[in-house]
C-alpha positions in Angstrom: -60.9 121.7 -46.8 -61.5 124.2 -44.0 -64.6 125.5 -45.7 -66.1 121.9 -46.0 -65.4 121.3 -42.3 -67.1 124.6 -41.3 -70.0 123.9 -43.6 -70.4 120.4 -42.2 -70.2 121.7 -38.6 -72.8 124.4 -39.4 -75.1 121.9 -41.0 -74.9 119.5 -38.1 -75.5 122.3 -35.6 -78.6 123.5 -37.5 -80.1 120.1 -37.0 -79.1 119.6 -33.4 -79.7 123.1 -32.0 -83.5 123.2 -32.6 -84.0 120.0 -30.7 -81.9 121.2 -27.8 -83.7 124.5 -27.8 -87.1 122.9 -27.9 -86.6 121.4 -24.5 -86.0 124.9 -23.1 -88.9 126.3 -25.1 -91.3 123.8 -23.6 -90.0 124.6 -20.1 -90.5 128.4 -20.7 -94.0 127.8 -22.0 -94.9 125.7 -18.9 -93.6 128.4 -16.7 -95.6 131.1 -18.6 -98.8 129.0 -18.4 -98.4 128.5 -14.6 -98.0 132.3 -14.3 -101.1 132.9 -16.3 -103.0 130.4 -14.2 -101.8 132.0 -10.9 -102.7 135.5 -12.2 -106.2 134.2 -13.0 -106.6 133.0 -9.4 -105.3 136.3 -8.0 -107.8 138.4 -10.0 -110.7 136.0 -9.5 -111.2 135.1 -13.2 -110.6 131.4 -12.5 -112.8 129.4 -10.2 -111.4 126.7 -7.8 -112.3 123.9 -10.2 -110.9 125.7 -13.3 -107.7 126.3 -11.4 -107.2 122.7 -10.4 -108.0 121.3 -13.8 -105.5 123.8 -15.5 -102.9 123.2 -12.8 -103.1 119.5 -13.2 -102.8 119.8 -16.9 -99.7 121.9 -16.5 -98.3 119.3 -14.1 -99.0 116.5 -16.5 -97.1 118.4 -19.3 -94.1 119.0 -17.0 -94.1 115.3 -16.0 -94.3 114.2 -19.6 -91.5 116.6 -20.6 -89.2 115.4 -17.8 -89.9 111.7 -18.7 -89.1 112.4 -22.4 -85.9 114.2 -21.5 -84.8 111.3 -19.2 -85.6 108.8 -21.8 -83.6 110.5 -24.6 -80.5 111.7 -22.7 -81.7 115.3 -22.2 -83.1 115.8 -25.7 -86.6 115.8 -27.2 -87.2 114.1 -30.4 -89.1 115.9 -33.1 -92.2 113.8 -32.4 -92.0 114.6 -28.7 -91.5 118.2 -29.4 -94.6 118.3 -31.7 -96.7 116.5 -29.1 -95.7 118.7 -26.2 -96.2 121.8 -28.4 -99.7 120.7 -29.4 -100.6 120.0 -25.7 -99.2 123.4 -24.7 -101.3 125.1 -27.4 -104.4 123.2 -26.0 -103.6 124.2 -22.4 -103.0 127.8 -23.5 -106.4 127.9 -25.3 -108.1 126.4 -22.2 -106.6 129.0 -19.9 -107.8 131.8 -22.2 -111.3 130.3 -22.4 -111.5 129.7 -18.6 -110.2 133.2 -17.7 -112.7 134.9 -20.1 -115.9 132.9 -19.4 -118.4 134.3 -17.0 -117.5 132.0 -14.1 -115.9 134.0 -11.3 -114.6 133.3 -7.8 -116.7 134.5 -4.9 
């Protein structure tokens, strides 16, 4: 009986924990992307326009994450997590591209 209860609890936790962790993962990624953007401004690899476009994109992601968390009692659904992760990947690619193109601050 105890084994079945422990197994059921572990199974339930394995489904709930990734969703709860995903909210933190998105937050960590947004923080890291902001740090990459700021580093690009400091070293001159991002122009003024690139900085604003990337910063606005990061702000939109943060706003969407906060809205999704409020809507679902502090949790992200699997679809919301996938969507935010896809958008984070796109933002990350855009930061890399903008930091490594030939445009520079003067």
